[in-house]
TORSEDREN-670997 format. One record per atom (N, C-alpha, C): residue in one letter; x, y, z. Coordinates in steps of 0.1 Angstrom, whole numbers, plus 5000, padded with zeros to 4 digits. Example, Ala and Ser with C-alpha at 12.3 -4.5 7.8 and 13.67 -1.06 7.14 Angstrom:
a513249435078/a512349555078/a513249675078/s512849785071/s513749895071/s512950005079/
***
This chain:
m491949704779/m492049664793/m492049784802/r492849884798/r492850004807/r491550084806/l490850084795/l489550154794/l488550074802/a488549944802/a487649864810/a487949894825/g489149904829/g489549924842/g489150064847/l489250164838/l488850304841/l487350304843/g486650234834/g485150234835/g484650174848/l485250054852/l484949994865/l485250074877/l486450144876/l486850234887/l485850344888/a485450404877/a484450514877/a483150474884/l482650354881/l481450304887/l481650284902/l482750234906/l483050214921/l483050354927/i483650454921/i483750584927/i482350644929/v481450634919/v480150674920/v479350604931/a479550474932/a478950394943/a479450444956/s480750464957/s481250514970/s480750644974/l480450734965/l479950864968/l478450854973/l477750754968/l476350744971/l475950654983/i476850564986/i476550464997/i477250515010/g476450505020/g476950545033/g475850525044/a476250555057/a475250535067/a474150635066/a474450755061/a473450855060/a472650825047/d471350815049/d470450775037/d470050905030/m470750925019/m470551055011/m470651024996/s469751074988/s469851044974/s470951124967/a471251094955/a472251164947/a471751314945/q470551334943/q470051474942/q470251554955/g469951484966/g470151554979/g471551584982/l472451504977/l473851534979/l474351664972/l473651694961/l474051804953/l473251934956/t472051914960/t471152024961/t470852084975/t471252014985/t471052054999/t472352095005/a472252185015/a473552225022/a474052105030/e473152025036/e473651915044/e474251805035/g473651785023/g474151695014/g475551735008/r475751855005/r477051905000/r478051895010/a477751925023/a478651905034/a479151765035/l478151675035/l478451525036/l479351485024/l479051535012/l479751485000/l481251535001/f481451665004/f482751725002/f483551705015/e482951685027/e483651675039/e484051535042/s483151435037/s483351295041/s483551205030/r482451195021/r482451085011/r483551105000/l483651224995/l484651244985/l486051224990/p486451285002/p487851255008/p488051105010/r486951035015/r487150895017/r487350815004/t486650854994/t486850784981/t488150814975/l488650934976/l489950974971/l491050904979/a490850884992/a491850825000/a491950674996/a490850604994/a490850464990/a491550454976/v491250544967/v491850534954/v493350554954/l493750664961/l495250694962/l496050584970/a495450544981/a496150434989/a496250304981/g495150264974/g495250144967/g496150144955/a496150254948/a497050274936/a498550274941/g498750354951/g500150364956/g500750234962/l499950164969/l500350034975/l500649934964/a499749924954/a499949824944/a501149854936/v501349984932/v502550014925/v503849994933/s503750024946/s504949994955/s505249854956/g504149774957/g504349624957/g505049574945/q504649624933/q505349574921/q506749624920/v507049744925/v508449794925/v509249704934/m508749684946/m509549604956/m509749464950/q508849404943/q509049274937/q510149274927/v510249384920/v511349394910/v512649404918/l512749484928/l513949504936/l514449374943/a513449304948/a513749174954/a513849054945/r513449084932/r513448974922/r512648854927/n511548884933/n510648774938/n509248824938/r508248744934/r506848784932/r506048774945/f506748734956/f505948704968/f506248794980/v506748914977/v506949014988/v506149144985/e505849214995/e505149344994/e505449425006/p505449555006/p505949645017/p505249625030/m503849615030/m503149615042/m503449495051/t503749375045/t503949255053/t505449225054/a506349305047/a507749265047/a508649365054/g508049435064/g508849525073/g508649675071/a508349715059/a508149865057/a506949915064/g505849845064/g504649895071/g504949895086/q505449785091/q505749775106/q506749885110/s507749905101/s508750005104/s508150145105/a507250175095/a506550305096/a505850325109/a505150215113/a504450225126/a505450245138/l506650185137/l507650205147/l508150345147/g508350405135/g508750545135/g507650635141/l506450615138/l505350695144/l505350675159/l505550555164/l505450525178/l506650595185/i507850595180/i508950655186/i508750805186/c508250855175/c508051005174/c506951045185/l505950965186/l504950995196/l505450995210/l506350895213/l506850885227/l507850995230/l508751035220/l509751135222/l509251275221/l508251295211/l507751425208/l506251415208/p505551415220/p504151395220/p503351505212/g503851625211/g503151725204/g503651755190/a504251645184/a504851665171/a503851695160/s504151775150/s503251805140/s503051685130/i502151695122/i501851585112/i503051575103/g503751685100/g504951675091/g506051595098/a506251615111/a507251545118/a506951395119/k505651365121/k505251225121/k505451165107/m505151235097/m505351185083/m506851155081/a507751255085/a509151235083/a509651115091/a509151095103/a509650985112/a509150855106/a507950845101/a507450725095/a508250695082/s508550795074/s509150775061/s510650725064/v511350785073/v512750745076/v512750605081/a511850565090/a511750435096/a511450335085/a510450365076/a510150275065/a511250255056/l512050355053/l513250345045/l514250255051/a514450275064/a515450185071/a514950045071/g513650025073/g513149885072/g513249825059/s513049895048/s513149845035/s514549815031/l515549895035/l516949875033/l517449745041/g516849735053/g517249615061/g516749485054/l515549485048/l515049375041/l515949345029/m516249445021/m517149425009/m518449365013/a519049405025/a520349345029/a520149205033/l519049165039/l518749035043/l518648935032/i517848975022/i517548885011/i518648875000/r519548975000/r520548974989/r521448844989/p521848795001/p522648675000/p521848544998/l520548544998/l519748424996/l519948364983/p520048224982/p520248164969/p519048174960/p519248214947/p518148234938/p517448094935/s518047984937/s517447854935/s516347824945/q516247904956/q515247874966/q514348004967/p513448024958/p512648144957/p511748164969/l511248054975/l510348074987/l511048124999/l512348115000/l513048175011/l512848325013/v512748395001/v512548535002/v511348575009/p510148525005/p508948575012/p508848525026/l509448405029/l509548355043/l510348445052/v511548485047/v512448575054/v511748715056/a511048765045/a510348885046/a509248885057/l508448775057/l507348765067/l507948765081/v509048685083/v509648675096/v510248815100/y510848875091/y511449015093/y510349115097/g509249115090/g508149205093/g507549165107/g507449035110/g506948985122/g507749035134/v509049025133/v510049065143/v509849215146/i509849295136/i509649445137/i508249465144/g507249395139/g505949415145/g505849375160/g506649275164/g506749235178/g507349345186/v508449405180/v509049515187/v508149635189/v507349665179/v506349775179/v505349745190/t504849625190/t503849585200/t504349595214/f505649555216/f506249555230/f506349705234/i506849785226/i506949935229/i505649995232/a504649965224/a503350015226/a502749965239/w502949845242/w502449785255/w503049855267/q504349875266/q505049945277/q504650095279/g504250155267/g503850295268/g502350315269/d501650205271/d500150205272/d499550275259/l500050225248/l499550285235/l498950175226/m498550065231/m498049955223/m496849995215/q495950075220/q494750115213/q495150205201/l496050295203/l496550385192/l497250295182/l498050205186/l498750115177/l497750035168/g496649995173/g495649925166/g495150005154/t495050135155/t494550225144/t495650225133/w496950215136/w497950215126/w498050085119/l497749975126/l497949845120/l496649785114/t495549855115/t494349805109/t493849925100/g493949905087/g493550015078/g492050025077/e491550135079/e490050155077/e489850305074/l488750335067/l488650465061/l487450545067/s486850495077/s485650555083/s485950695089/g487250715094/g487550835100/g488250935090/v488250905077/v488850995067/v487951115064/l488351235066/l487651355064/l488551455056/r487951555051/r488751655044/r489751715054/g490951725050/g492051775059/g492751665066/r492351535064/r492951425070/r493451315060/y493351345048/y493851245038/y494851305028/e495151435029/e495951495018/e497351445017/l497851385028/l499251325027/l499351225016/l498151165013/l498251055002/l498551114989/w498451244987/w498851304974/w500351294973/i501051304984/i502551284984/i502851134980/a502051044984/a502250904980/a501950894965/a500950964960/a500750964946/a501951014938/g502551124943/g503751174937/g504851074937/a505051004948/a506150904948/a505850794939/s504550754937/s504250644927/s504550694913/a504250824910/a504550874897/a506050874894/l506850894905/l508250884903/l508750744898/t508050644903/t508450504898/t508050484884/y506950554879/y506650544865/y507650614856/l508150724861/l509150794853/l510450714851/i510750624861/i511950544860/i511650394857/a510450374851/a509950234849/a510850154840/d511350224829/d512150144820/d513450104827/r514050194835/r515250154842/r515050044852/l513850044859/l513449944868/l513349804861/t512749814849/t512649684841/t513949624839/l514949704836/l516349654834/l516849574846/l516449614858/l516849544870/l516349394870/t515249364863/t514849224863/t515849134856/l516749194848/l517749114841/l518849074851/g518949134862/g520049114872/g520949234872/e521649254883/e522449374885/e523549384875/d524249264872/d525349264863/d524949304849/a523849244844/a523349274831/a522949414830/a522249474841/a521849604840/a522949704840/r524049674847/r525249764847/r525849754833/a525949634827/a526449624814/a525749704803/l524449734806/l523649814797/l523649964800/g524549994810/g524750134813/g523850194824/l523150104832/l522250154842/l523050184855/n522750294861/n523350324875/n522450254885/v522850124888/v521950044896/v521750104910/g522850154916/g522650214930/g521650324930/l521750414921/l520950534921/l519450494919/v519250404909/v517850364906/v517250284917/t518050204923/t517550124935/t517250214946/a518050314949/a517850404960/a516550484958/a516350534945/a515150614942/a513950524944/a513950394939/a512850314940/a512550274955/v513550244963/v513350214977/v512750334984/a513250454981/a512750574988/a511250594984/a510850574971/a509450594967/a508550494974/v509050364975/v508250264982/v508050304997/s509150355003/s509050385017/s508150505020/v508150605011/v507250725013/v505850675011/v505550595001/v504150554999/v503650475011/t504450385016/t504050305027/t503850385040/a504750485042/a504550565054/a503350655053/m503050715041/m501950795040/m500650725042/v500550595037/v499350515039/v499150485054/v500250445061/v500150405075/v499750535083/v500350645080/v500050765088/v498550805086/t498050795074/t496750845070/t495650745074/i495750625070/i494550535072/i494950395078/g496250375080/g496650245087/g497150145076/s497550035081/s498049925073/s497049855064/l497349835051/l496449765042/l497349655036/p497349535042/p498249435037/p497649365025/f498549295017/f498249215006/f497849294993/v497649424994/v497349494981/v498549494972/g499749514978/g500949514970/g501449374966/l500749274971/l501149134968/l500249074957/v498949084959/v498049024950/v497849094937/v497749224937/v497449304925/v498649294915/p499949314919/p501049304909/p501149164903/n500849064910/n500848924905/n499848904894/l498648964897/l497548944887/l497849024875/t498249154876/t498449234864/t499649194856/a500649124863/a501849074856/a501448974846/r500448894849/r499948794840/r499248854828/l498748974829/l498049044818/l499049134810/a499949204817/a500749304810/a502249264809/g502649144815/g504049104814/g504849184824/d506149174822/d507149234831/d507649374827/n507149434816/n507449564812/n506749664821/l507449724831/l506749814840/l506149934834/r506649984823/r506050104816/r504650064812/r504449944808/r503049904804/r502249854816/a502949794826/a502149724836/a501749824848/l502549924851/l502250004862/l500850084862/p500450134850/p499150194850/p498050094853/l498149974848/l497149874850/l497149834865/t498349824871/t498549794885/t497849894894/a498050024890/a497550134898/a495950124898/l495450104886/l493950094884/l493449984893/a494049864892/a493549744899/a493649764914/g494749824919/g494949854933/g493849944938/a493650054931/a492650154935/a491250084935/g490950004925/g489649934925/g489549834936/l490549764940/l490549664950/l490249734964/v490949834967/v490749904980/v489349964981/l488950034970/l487650094970/l486549994971/a486649874964/a485649774964/a485649714978/a486749694985/a486849644998/a486149735008/d486349865006/d485749965015/d484249965013/l483849955001/l482349954998/l481749825004/l482349715002/l481849585008/l481849595023/g482849655029/g482849675044/g481649755049/r481249855040/r480149935044/r478749865044/v478649775034/v477249715032/v477049585038/v478149515042/v478049375046/v477349375060/r477549475068/r476949475082/r476349615084/a475749675073/a475249815075/a474149815086/p474149925094/p474950055092/p476350045099/y476749935104/y478049915109/y479049895098/e480349905101/e481349895090/e482449795094/v482849715085/v483949625086/v485149695080/p486349705087/p487449775081/p487949715068/a488349805059/a488749765046/a489949665047/a490849685057/a491949595058/a491549455061/t490449435069/t489849305071/t489349235059/m488649315051/m488149255038/m489249215029/i490249305028/i491349275019/i492149155024/t492349145037/t493149035043/t492448905040/v491148895041/v490448765038/v490748725023/i490648825014/i490848795000/i492348764998/g493148855003/g494648845000/g495248725006/a494848675018/a495448555023/a495148435015/a493948425010/a493648315001/a494348324988/a494448444983/a495148454970/a496648434972/f497248464983/f498648444986/f498948294986/v498148214992/v498248064992/v498248014978/v497248064970/v497148014956/v498348054948/l498848174950/l500048214943/l501248134947/l501448104959/l502548014964/l502447884957/n501247824956/n501147694951/n501347684936/r500847794929/r500847794914/r502047864908/g502647954916/g503648044909/g505148014913/t505347904920/t506747874924/t507647864912/a507147794902/a508047764891/a508347884882/r507547994884/r507648114876/r508548214882/v508948204895/v509748304902/v511148304896/
***
């Protein structure tokens, strides 16, 4: 399964490098100065950004589902993505000349606060009503999103806010995507503690009885999810449903063992975002449809199917 996934991802990467508004052959990309500039300044960074963002969001979604013990939540629609945008907005209003590092820190801290707020809200919910968790998460994210929109409206920053809430990769160039390598590192951290996260699926009491430091593992996982979400929002904007659809599909293939499931989840997430970006480039060529729009169309339909078919399995 992993080999097939790697092969498909490799084909998508090659297609991403070859397809674009500029009509240039593969030979031209490698043999001419203009082609090499196009390849290394635009198409390669764009491809890497799609791969890193997709893999990071899919892994973060699976980790958040373990923490929430519910299959129907994911960071971008459950408050973390909106909180990251809120952190960016506040940073921009208070420190207009802030560096990218300051914006990254503000988004990460805000996303962490948003994630912790969601965990506090869903903890007292009865496990016998699994659909309450995604509903509360969606309302929670909507409330934060409403606050963000109000502040942006008052500050005449609606156009800028739109770039944070609509993920698209047309503006990704060399020097503007490297923050996503931080997201990749945070995703790798979750793989290192995958066995401990798997124990959390048994419940906190059972995990403690097996010797797990629940607080420390949960804090590390929430921090990793927050960093990934913030880096994606800062770099390319919000990409909803990646962390919802992909983990649910891979869980049906790899089960609940995160050590086994996370690599497949990362491959599938990278492939989904890259495929959506490619489809957005060709569906109205030479114009582009944002990757977030393509993913939302697919993800919304898949979310409804999962709600109807997966309630008994939560």
